[in-house]
C-alpha positions in Angstrom: 41.1 -28.5 -49.2 44.2 -26.5 -48.6 45.9 -26.4 -45.3 44.9 -23.4 -43.2 47.3 -20.6 -42.4 47.9 -19.3 -38.9 44.9 -17.7 -37.3 42.4 -19.3 -39.5 39.6 -21.9 -39.0 38.6 -24.4 -41.7 35.1 -25.6 -41.3 34.3 -28.9 -43.1 30.6 -28.9 -42.5 28.4 -26.2 -41.1 24.6 -26.3 -40.5 22.8 -23.2 -39.4 19.3 -23.6 -38.2 17.0 -20.6 -37.2 14.0 -21.8 -35.2 11.0 -19.6 -34.4 9.1 -20.6 -31.4 5.6 -19.1 -31.4 4.4 -16.0 -33.1 2.9 -15.6 -36.5 5.6 -14.2 -38.7 9.3 -14.4 -39.6 9.3 -10.6 -39.8 9.4 -8.3 -42.7 12.6 -9.8 -44.3 13.0 -13.6 -43.6 15.9 -13.9 -46.0 17.6 -11.0 -44.4 17.3 -12.7 -41.0 19.2 -15.7 -42.3 21.8 -13.5 -43.9 22.4 -11.7 -40.6 23.1 -15.1 -39.0 25.6 -16.0 -41.8 27.3 -12.7 -41.6 27.8 -13.1 -37.9 29.1 -16.6 -38.1 32.8 -15.7 -38.6 32.8 -13.5 -35.5 31.0 -16.2 -33.5 33.6 -18.8 -34.5 36.4 -16.4 -33.7 35.0 -15.6 -30.3 34.5 -19.3 -29.5 38.0 -20.5 -30.7 40.0 -17.3 -30.2 42.3 -18.8 -27.7 43.5 -21.3 -30.3 44.1 -18.7 -33.0 47.4 -17.4 -31.7 49.4 -18.5 -34.7 51.9 -20.3 -32.4 51.9 -24.0 -31.6 50.4 -27.0 -33.4 47.2 -26.9 -35.3 44.1 -28.3 -33.7 41.4 -30.6 -34.9 38.0 -31.0 -33.3 36.5 -34.3 -34.6 33.2 -34.3 -32.8 30.3 -31.9 -33.8 30.0 -28.9 -31.6 26.5 -27.4 -31.1 26.1 -23.8 -29.9 22.7 -22.4 -29.2 22.4 -18.6 -29.1 19.3 -16.5 -28.6 18.9 -14.3 -31.5 17.6 -10.8 -31.1 16.7 -8.0 -33.5 19.3 -5.2 -34.1 19.6 -2.9 -31.2 18.7 -5.3 -28.4 15.3 -5.9 -26.8 14.8 -9.4 -28.3 11.4 -8.5 -29.9 11.7 -11.6 -32.1 13.1 -14.4 -30.0 14.6 -17.4 -31.9 17.4 -20.0 -31.5 20.6 -20.0 -33.5 22.2 -23.4 -33.6 25.7 -23.8 -35.1 27.1 -27.3 -35.7 30.7 -26.9 -36.7 34.1 -28.7 -36.6 37.5 -27.0 -36.9 40.2 -29.0 -38.5 44.0 -29.1 -39.3 46.6 -31.7 -38.3 45.2 -35.0 -36.7 45.3 -33.8 -33.1 42.2 -34.4 -31.2 40.8 -32.2 -28.5 37.9 -32.4 -26.2 34.7 -30.7 -27.3 34.4 -27.3 -25.7 31.5 -26.7 -23.4 28.9 -24.5 -25.1 29.0 -21.0 -23.7 27.2 -17.8 -24.6 29.2 -15.9 -27.2 29.3 -12.1 -27.2 27.6 -10.3 -30.0 30.0 -9.4 -32.8 28.8 -5.8 -33.0 25.8 -3.6 -33.4 24.8 -5.2 -36.7 24.9 -8.8 -35.5 22.6 -10.8 -33.3 22.7 -10.1 -29.5 23.2 -13.0 -27.1 21.8 -13.9 -23.7 24.1 -13.0 -20.9 25.6 -15.8 -18.8 23.3 -17.1 -16.1 26.1 -18.2 -13.8 28.9 -16.5 -11.9 32.2 -18.2 -13.0 33.8 -17.5 -9.7 31.1 -19.0 -7.5 29.0 -21.2 -9.9 26.0 -19.6 -8.3 23.1 -18.4 -10.5 23.0 -14.7 -11.3 19.7 -12.9 -11.9 19.2 -11.4 -15.4 18.3 -8.3 -13.5 22.0 -7.7 -13.0 22.1 -6.7 -16.7 20.9 -3.1 -17.3 17.2 -3.0 -18.2 16.3 -2.1 -21.8 15.7 1.6 -22.2 13.2 3.5 -24.3 16.0 4.4 -26.7 16.9 0.8 -27.2 13.3 -0.2 -27.9 12.8 2.6 -30.4 16.1 2.2 -32.1 15.3 -1.5 -32.6 11.9 -0.7 -34.1 13.7 1.8 -36.4 16.2 -1.0 -37.5 13.2 -3.3 -38.1 11.5 -0.5 -40.1 8.5 -0.7 -37.8 8.7 2.5 -35.9 6.7 4.5 -38.4 4.0 1.8 -38.3 3.9 1.8 -34.5 3.7 5.6 -34.3 0.7 5.6 -36.6 -1.1 3.7 -33.9 -0.2 6.0 -31.0 -2.1 9.0 -29.7 -0.3 12.3 -29.7 0.0 12.4 -25.8 1.9 9.1 -25.9 4.2 10.3 -28.7 5.1 13.5 -26.7 5.8 11.5 -23.5 8.2 9.2 -25.3 9.9 12.0 -27.2 10.6 13.5 -23.8 11.9 10.2 -22.5 14.2 9.7 -25.5 15.8 13.1 -25.0 16.1 12.5 -21.3 18.1 9.4 -22.0 20.3 11.4 -24.4 19.2 9.3 -27.4 20.8 11.0 -30.3 20.5 10.5 -34.0 22.2 7.4 -35.6 25.7 7.5 -37.0 24.3 7.1 -40.5 22.7 10.4 -41.4 20.7 8.8 -44.2 18.8 6.7 -41.6 16.1 8.6 -39.6 16.5 8.0 -35.9 13.7 7.6 -33.3 13.8 11.3 -32.2 13.4 12.5 -35.8 10.6 10.0 -36.4 8.8 11.1 -33.3 9.2 14.8 -34.3 7.9 14.0 -37.7 4.9 12.2 -36.2 4.1 15.4 -34.2 4.5 17.6 -37.3 7.3 19.5 -35.6 9.6 21.7 -37.7 12.6 19.7 -36.6 13.7 17.3 -33.9 14.5 19.1 -30.6 18.2 18.8 -29.5 18.2 20.4 -26.1 16.0 20.1 -23.0 15.1 23.8 -23.3 13.9 23.3 -26.8 12.0 20.2 -25.8 10.2 22.1 -23.0 9.3 24.9 -25.4 8.0 22.5 -28.0 6.0 20.4 -25.6 4.5 23.5 -23.9 2.0 24.1 -26.8 -0.2 21.9 -28.8 1.8 22.0 -32.0 5.3 23.1 -30.9 4.5 26.8 -31.0 6.4 29.0 -28.6 4.5 30.1 -25.6 4.2 29.8 -21.8 5.1 26.4 -20.4 2.1 24.3 -19.5 1.6 21.3 -17.2 2.7 18.9 -20.0 6.1 20.5 -20.2 6.5 20.9 -16.5 6.0 17.2 -16.0 9.0 16.3 -18.1 11.5 16.4 -15.3 9.5 15.1 -12.4 8.9 11.5 -11.4 5.6 9.9 -12.2 5.9 7.2 -9.5 2.6 5.5 -8.9 2.9 6.1 -5.2 2.0 2.5 -4.4 3.9 0.4 -2.0 4.5 -3.1 -3.4 6.3 -5.6 -1.2 8.2 -8.3 -3.1 7.4 -11.9 -2.3 10.0 -13.6 -0.2 11.5 -17.0 -1.1 9.3 -19.9 -0.3 6.4 -22.1 -1.6 2.8 -21.1 -2.3 -0.2 -23.0 -3.4 -2.4 -21.1 -5.9 -5.8 -22.1 -7.1 -5.2 -21.3 -10.8 -2.0 -21.7 -12.9 -3.6 -19.8 -15.8 -1.8 -16.4 -15.2 1.6 -18.2 -15.3 0.7 -19.9 -18.6 0.3 -16.4 -20.2 4.0 -15.7 -19.8 5.3 -18.1 -22.4 3.2 -17.0 -25.4 3.8 -13.3 -24.6 7.5 -13.9 -24.3 7.7 -15.6 -27.7 5.8 -12.8 -29.4 8.2 -10.2 -27.8 5.5 -8.6 -25.7 7.4 -9.2 -22.4 10.5 -7.4 -23.7 8.5 -4.3 -24.3 6.9 -4.0 -20.8 10.1 -2.6 -19.1 10.9 0.0 -21.7 7.3 1.1 -22.1 6.9 1.7 -18.3 10.3 3.4 -18.2 9.0 5.9 -20.7 6.5 7.1 -18.2 8.9 7.0 -15.2 7.4 3.8 -13.8 10.3 1.3 -14.4 9.7 -0.5 -11.0 5.9 -0.9 -11.4 6.0 -3.9 -13.8 4.6 -6.2 -10.9 1.5 -4.0 -10.8 1.0 -4.5 -14.5 1.5 -8.2 -14.0 -1.1 -8.3 -11.3 -3.6 -6.6 -13.6 -2.8 -9.1 -16.3 -3.4 -12.0 -13.9 -6.9 -10.6 -12.9 -7.9 -10.8 -16.5 -7.8 -14.6 -16.5 -8.9 -15.2 -12.8 -12.5 -15.3 -11.6 -15.0 -12.6 -12.3 -15.4 -10.1 -9.4 -18.3 -11.0 -7.1 -21.0 -8.3 -7.0 -19.1 -6.5 -9.7 -16.1 -5.6 -7.5 -15.2 -8.1 -4.8 -12.5 -10.6 -5.4 -12.0 -13.9 -3.6 -8.9 -14.4 -1.4 -7.8 -17.2 -3.7 -7.8 -14.9 -6.8 -5.9 -12.2 -4.8 -3.3 -14.8 -3.8 -2.9 -16.1 -7.3 -2.5 -12.5 -8.8 0.0 -11.5 -6.1 2.1 -14.7 -6.5 2.2 -14.3 -10.3 3.3 -10.7 -9.9 6.0 -11.7 -7.3 4.3 -9.6 -4.6 3.3 -10.3 -1.0 -0.2 -8.8 -1.8 -1.7 -6.7 -4.6 -2.1 -3.1 -3.7 -4.8 -0.8 -5.1 -4.1 -0.4 -8.8 -6.1 2.8 -9.4 -3.1 5.2 -9.3 -0.9 2.9 -11.3 -3.6 2.6 -14.0 -3.8 6.4 -14.3 -0.1 6.9 -14.3 0.6 4.1 -16.8 -2.1 5.3 -19.3 0.3 6.9 -21.8 2.4 3.7 -21.9 -0.5 1.3 -22.7 -0.8 2.4 -26.4 2.9 1.3 -26.9 2.2 -2.1 -25.5 -1.0 -2.4 -27.5 0.7 -1.2 -30.7 3.5 -3.8 -30.5 0.8 -6.4 -29.9 -1.3 -5.2 -32.8 1.7 -5.0 -35.2 2.6 -8.7 -34.5 -0.9 -9.7 -35.4 -1.0 -7.4 -38.5 2.2 -9.0 -39.8 0.7 -12.5 -39.4 -2.7 -11.7 -40.9 -3.6 -14.1 -43.6 -4.2 -12.2 -46.9 -7.8 -12.2 -47.8 -9.0 -13.4 -44.4 -11.7 -11.0 -43.0 -11.4 -9.0 -39.8 -14.1 -8.9 -37.2 -15.5 -5.7 -35.5 -17.7 -5.7 -32.4 -18.8 -3.0 -30.1 -17.3 -3.0 -26.6 -17.4 -0.2 -23.9 -18.6 2.5 -26.3 -15.8 1.6 -28.7 -14.8 -0.9 -31.3 -12.9 -4.2 -30.8 -11.0 -5.4 -33.8 -10.5 -9.2 -34.0 -8.3 -11.2 -36.3 -9.5 -14.5 -37.9 -9.1 -17.4 -37.7 -8.5 -18.0 -34.0 -10.4 -14.9 -32.7 -7.3 -13.0 -31.7 -8.3 -9.5 -30.4 -6.1 -7.1 -32.2 -7.0 -3.6 -30.8 -9.7 -1.7 -28.9 -10.3 1.8 -30.3 -12.8 4.5 -29.3 -13.5 5.7 -32.9 -13.5 4.4 -36.4 -10.6 6.7 -37.2 -8.5 4.8 -34.7 -9.4 1.5 -36.3 -8.2 2.5 -39.8 -4.4 2.2 -39.3 -4.8 -1.3 -38.0 -7.0 -2.2 -41.0 -4.5 -0.7 -43.4 -1.6 -2.6 -41.7 -3.4 -5.8 -42.4 -3.7 -5.1 -46.1 -7.2 -3.5 -46.2 -9.1 -6.8 -46.0 -12.9 -7.1 -45.9 -14.5 -6.6 -42.5 -17.4 -8.4 -40.8 -19.2 -6.1 -38.4 -21.2 -7.8 -35.6 -24.5 -6.3 -34.5 -24.3 -4.9 -31.0 -23.6 -1.7 -29.0 -21.7 0.0 -31.9 -20.8 3.7 -31.6 -23.2 6.1 -33.4 -22.6 6.5 -37.1 -20.1 3.7 -37.1 -21.3 2.0 -40.3 -21.5 5.3 -42.1 -17.9 6.3 -41.1 -16.6 2.9 -42.1 -18.1 3.2 -45.5 -16.9 6.7 -45.9 -13.3 5.5 -45.1 -13.5 3.0 -48.0 -13.8 -0.1 -45.7 -15.5 -3.0 -47.5 -17.7 -4.7 -44.9 -20.7 -6.9 -44.3 -22.8 -6.6 -41.2 -25.9 -8.1 -39.5 -26.5 -4.7 -37.8 -29.5 -2.9 -39.2 -28.3 0.3 -40.8 -29.8 3.7 -40.3 -31.5 5.6 -43.0 -28.4 7.5 -44.3 -26.1 4.5 -44.1 -24.9 3.7 -47.7 -25.6 -0.1 -47.4 -27.6 -2.5 -49.5 -29.4 -5.6 -48.2 -28.2 -9.1 -49.3 -30.6 -11.9 -50.3 -30.0 -14.3 -47.5 -31.9 -16.2 -44.9 -30.7 -13.9 -42.1 -30.8 -10.1 -42.6 -27.4 -8.9 -43.9 -26.2 -5.6 -45.3 -23.0 -4.7 -47.3 -21.2 -1.8 -48.8 -20.4 -3.9 -51.9 -17.2 -5.5 -52.9 -17.5 -8.3 -50.3 -18.2 -11.9 -51.3 -21.5 -13.0 -49.7 -20.0 -16.4 -48.8 -18.0 -14.5 -46.0 -21.3 -14.2 -44.2 -21.1 -17.8 -43.2 -17.8 -17.2 -41.6 -19.1 -14.6 -39.1 -18.7 -16.5 -35.8 -21.3 -14.4 -34.0 -21.8 -16.6 -30.9 -18.0 -17.1 -30.4 -17.3 -13.4 -30.8 -20.1 -12.5 -28.3 -18.7 -15.0 -25.8 -15.2 -13.5 -26.2 -16.3 -9.9 -25.6 -18.6 -10.9 -22.8 -16.0 -13.0 -21.0 -12.6 -11.3 -21.5 -13.6 -7.6 -22.1 -16.7 -7.3 -19.9 -16.7 -9.9 -17.2 -13.0 -10.2 -16.3 -11.6 -6.8 -15.4 -8.5 -5.7 -13.5 -10.3 -2.5 -12.2 -14.0 -3.2 -12.4 -15.0 0.0 -10.7 -12.8 2.3 -12.7 -14.3 4.9 -14.9 -11.5 4.6 -17.5 -11.0 1.0 -18.7 -7.7 1.6 -20.6 -5.7 -0.8 -18.4 -8.5 -3.4 -18.6 -8.5 -3.2 -22.4 -4.7 -3.4 -22.6 -4.4 -6.4 -20.3 -7.4 -8.1 -22.0 -5.7 -7.8 -25.4 -2.5 -9.4 -24.0 -4.3 -12.1 -22.1 -6.5 -13.0 -25.1 -3.5 -13.2 -27.4 -1.8 -15.6 -25.0 -4.9 -17.7 -24.5 -5.4 -17.9 -28.2 -1.8 -19.0 -28.8 -2.2 -21.8 -26.2 -5.4 -22.9 -27.9 -3.6 -23.1 -31.2 -0.8 -25.1 -29.6 -3.1 -27.6 -27.9 -6.0 -27.9 -30.3 -4.9 -26.3 -33.5 -7.2 -23.3 -33.2 -10.5 -22.6 -31.4 -10.9 -19.6 -29.2 -9.2 -17.9 -26.2 -12.3 -18.6 -24.1 -11.8 -22.3 -24.4 -8.3 -22.1 -22.8 -9.7 -19.9 -20.1 -12.5 -22.4 -19.2 -10.4 -25.5 -19.3 -7.5 -24.3 -17.2 -9.0 -21.8 -14.9 -9.2 -24.2 -11.9 -5.9 -26.0 -12.6 -4.0 -25.6 -9.3 -0.2 -25.2 -9.0 2.6 -24.9 -6.4 4.8 -21.9 -6.9 8.3 -21.8 -5.4 10.4 -18.6 -5.4 14.1 -19.2 -5.5 17.1 -16.8 -6.0 17.3 -17.4 -9.8 14.0 -18.9 -10.7 10.3 -19.1 -10.0 9.3 -22.8 -10.3 5.7 -23.7 -11.0 4.7 -27.3 -10.4 1.4 -28.5 -11.9 -0.3 -31.7 -10.8 0.1 -34.6 -13.2 -2.9 -35.5 -15.2 -4.6 -35.0 -18.5 -4.3 -31.2 -18.5 -0.7 -31.2 -17.6 0.0 -33.8 -20.4 -1.8 -31.6 -22.9 0.2 -28.6 -21.9 3.4 -30.5 -22.1 2.8 -32.1 -25.5 1.6 -28.7 -26.9 4.8 -27.0 -25.8 3.0 -24.6 -23.4 5.4 -25.4 -20.5 8.6 -24.1 -21.9 10.9 -22.0 -19.6 10.4 -18.2 -19.8 13.8 -16.4 -19.1 14.2 -12.9 -17.7 10.7 -12.1 -16.6 10.7 -8.4 -15.9 8.3 -8.4 -13.0 10.0 -11.3 -11.3 13.3 -9.5 -10.9 14.8 -11.1 -14.0 14.2 -14.6 -12.8 13.4 -17.5 -15.1 9.9 -19.0 -14.9 10.0 -22.8 -15.1 7.3 -25.4 -15.2 7.2 -29.0 -14.1 4.8 -31.7 -13.1 4.3 -33.5 -9.8 
């Protein structure tokens, strides 16, 4: 190998390892992910060894391997697909040894490269610094990242028009312009296309004019447009929890954070609430999420003091206020959270595996198999179709139960191939199969799939997580309940897969619901200590106790787990 010239680094051996922790998919372009890492490698090396590349003085040789771990994020920030980038490298020249540099976070090389976690210590004082010191992700950053990942169009297909209009207004309020490359559609143009507008609005006056009528027609400004510039604060006083130690009766809410962080869900909560002017209400959403896995309300509405304490501690609050106003204000943001969750499941859906459909709250619950991961709750068959198409249009198994009227007929009319144990009506275009139990089909579905209909497990899932455990049991609108139930079911299912290789989310709920923990709030971290025993050992071996950095509702603190 030729001797290096001034300002160059010669690498004798380099190993790049990209590790995915959790999730179902490497994304739409796995090879492109690796190529992005390789493209960023020269800049990472230059940033690490820049002080030695002055061109003056003797050459430097590092004889020991140097390992640098970097959190890799998708383009545009937001870290929707967390991973670890590990670089083992050695720079060489003349035989002069030097100590191995201490691994430090390396700045991102530019917009096209992977972003890196900010430093968690203050160099001047060596004291921890909260990740909240870093500006929170905005709606523009979230949608630009989805655009870069070619997922914005798929997400918009799942969103109702009210949500699309709210986030279009939020993007323009943040001065989110079009991308530098005119050939790449930006989020504003994509949102305008989703609303069938003649063109993307470029001024606030044009935005108010467009949002003042159902389809962007000129006319008198309505309440929708008038609400663009005003704050939508929930009006709820939430007191942060002070530093100290608290004993909670159930650690289960805290266990949800790890799987949701690895799937990118936690990174979306802040931008989603910012889009409806509720950036500081993430703790209220966390409290609702906690209630989904705590005890069922007594007499249909009353919660035990132990459950209230566990929910407040998980949310980082002194106590949980009434969530009714927050649920109403946050309504337009929930489809964004649900859509990101659904897309992650759609990307990981096994080709050929059927989807399950069950009736819940006068709507339809779409469930992925295997593992019984609830994918989406929709009020109509029309709302179910984009999810079905995103999964590759697989066969569907429809469970008998409280299905919406004409559900079977509408599914058949949309071209969905399904098999059901629900008795069809006279006009439903179904034929009966020759089987021991009554089954009907549209045709095009293999009869052997009937044996794979987990009727009892599906009924238990809907009864437990979508009917029994509710954040707002007395509310007329259960949108917040459905949204948090989807997230909680996903996390519980991931834990079940980590510990037992499958099974159902309900099994995780029943086995860990009464596992106590001690929670200590510190300046830079929230530390959860679980009693040693069989359940702690199972969680530890299964990888369910990994640290969760930058938890949005904990002020950017890191959530850590230990035994004792």
